[in-house]
C-alpha positions in Angstrom: -2.0 -12.2 -1.2 -2.3 -13.9 -4.5 0.0 -14.8 -7.3 -0.4 -13.8 -11.0 -2.9 -16.5 -11.6 -5.1 -15.4 -8.7 -4.1 -18.3 -6.4 -4.1 -17.3 -2.7 -0.6 -17.5 -1.1 -1.3 -16.0 2.3 -3.8 -13.9 4.2 -3.7 -11.6 7.2 -6.0 -11.1 10.1 -5.6 -8.4 12.8 -7.5 -7.5 15.9 -10.6 -5.6 15.2 -9.3 -2.5 17.0 -6.3 -2.1 14.6 -6.7 0.7 12.0 -6.2 -0.8 8.6 -3.8 1.9 7.6 -1.5 0.8 10.4 -1.1 -2.7 9.0 0.2 -1.9 5.5 3.9 -1.7 6.3 3.8 -4.9 8.4 1.8 -6.8 5.8 4.1 -5.8 2.9 7.3 -6.5 4.9 6.0 -9.9 6.0 4.8 -10.8 2.4 8.2 -10.0 1.0 9.9 -12.2 3.6 7.6 -15.2 3.6 7.1 -15.5 -0.1 10.0 -15.0 -2.5 8.6 -12.6 -5.1 10.4 -10.3 -7.5 7.6 -7.6 -7.5 4.8 -6.7 -5.2 1.8 -4.7 -6.2 -0.4 -3.6 -3.2 -4.1 -3.1 -4.1 -6.0 -1.5 -1.2 -9.0 0.6 -0.4 -9.1 4.1 1.1 -9.0 2.8 4.7 -5.4 1.8 4.1 -4.1 5.1 2.9 -2.0 7.6 4.8 0.9 9.9 4.0 3.2 7.6 5.9 2.1 4.6 3.8 2.4 6.5 0.5 5.9 7.6 1.4 7.0 4.2 2.7 5.7 2.3 -0.3 7.4 4.7 -2.7 10.7 4.5 -0.8 10.5 0.7 -0.6 9.9 0.5 -4.4 6.5 -1.2 -3.9 3.9 -0.6 -6.7 0.5 0.2 -5.4 -3.1 0.9 -6.5 -5.3 2.6 -3.9 -9.0 3.3 -4.2 -9.7 6.7 -2.8 -12.7 8.8 -1.9 -11.5 12.1 -3.4 -13.6 14.3 -1.2 -12.1 12.8 2.0 -8.4 12.2 1.1 -7.9 14.6 -1.8 -5.3 16.7 0.0 -3.2 13.6 0.9 -3.3 12.4 -2.7 -2.6 15.8 -4.2 0.4 16.2 -1.8 1.7 12.8 -3.0 1.3 13.6 -6.6 3.1 16.9 -6.1 6.0 15.0 -4.6 6.1 12.7 -7.6 6.2 15.6 -10.0 9.2 17.0 -8.2 11.0 13.8 -8.7 10.6 13.9 -12.5 11.2 17.6 -13.1 
């Protein structure tokens, strides 16, 4: 975790047998509790994405940027975008 100036505020380590995508909710919840911040933007790679994480982040009002390999997770992302479009129309 870094502040707007790129200064580290915290970091997380997990056991090697934990799937990255299973740590997202725990990390964001802990970050919001330990460091008083008005806004959180999660930047993560494709190993942290899942339908559960997309939905939870959206519900929690957490902004996010995920790097995705389209050929692998295209359907998850398309489903998420379809959900977003239904919110606006």
